[in-house]
C-alpha positions in Angstrom: 7.8 8.5 -16.3 4.0 8.9 -16.1 2.3 12.0 -17.4 -0.5 14.0 -15.9 -3.0 12.4 -18.2 -2.1 9.0 -16.7 -2.7 10.3 -13.2 -5.9 12.0 -14.2 -7.3 8.7 -15.5 -6.2 6.9 -12.4 -7.8 9.5 -10.2 -11.1 9.4 -12.1 -11.3 5.6 -11.8 -10.1 5.3 -8.2 -10.6 8.7 -6.5 -7.0 8.5 -5.4 -5.0 11.7 -6.1 -1.7 12.0 -7.9 -0.1 13.3 -4.7 -1.4 10.3 -2.7 0.0 7.9 -5.3 3.4 9.6 -5.4 3.5 9.8 -1.6 2.9 6.0 -1.4 5.4 5.3 -4.1 8.0 7.4 -2.4 7.4 5.7 0.9 7.7 2.3 -0.8 10.9 3.3 -2.6 12.7 5.0 0.3 11.3 3.1 3.2 12.8 0.1 4.9 10.3 -2.7 4.0 11.5 -4.7 7.0 10.6 -1.9 9.4 7.3 -2.5 11.1 6.5 1.2 11.5 7.0 1.8 7.8 5.0 -1.2 6.8 2.2 -0.2 9.2 2.1 3.3 7.6 2.0 1.8 4.1 -0.8 -0.7 5.1 -2.8 2.2 6.7 -2.4 4.4 3.7 -3.5 1.7 1.3 -6.5 0.9 3.5 -7.4 4.6 3.5 -6.9 4.9 -0.3 -9.2 1.9 -0.9 -11.8 2.9 1.7 -11.3 -0.4 3.5 -11.0 -0.9 7.2 -8.4 -3.3 8.4 -8.3 -4.9 11.8 -5.1 -4.8 13.9 -4.9 -8.6 13.7 -5.0 -8.6 9.9 -2.5 -5.7 9.7 -0.1 -7.5 12.0 -0.5 -10.7 9.8 0.3 -8.7 6.6 3.3 -7.0 8.3 4.8 -10.3 9.6 4.3 -12.0 6.2 6.2 -9.2 4.4 9.0 -9.1 7.0 9.4 -12.9 6.8 9.4 -12.7 2.9 6.5 -15.1 2.8 4.2 -13.1 0.5 2.5 -15.7 -1.7 2.3 -15.3 -5.5 -1.5 -15.1 -5.1 -1.8 -12.3 -2.5 -5.6 -12.9 -2.3 -4.8 -16.2 -0.5 -3.6 -14.2 2.5 -7.1 -13.0 3.2 
């Protein structure tokens, strides 16, 4: 679907490796997005990829919002 050149461009701009992107995509595709453990791992991985720290309170809020299917169209409004 995406070639190596695509991943090289993404890695140059984000410092996120192809393996990390594929790992996250696999987790999202194969994981149960209603499972708090899976969601917690995904949130942690995204936080690590972006270099952002996330409080347990904010992580819990994100997980509960996803489980309840209450993710707003404008995700920025969650924060």
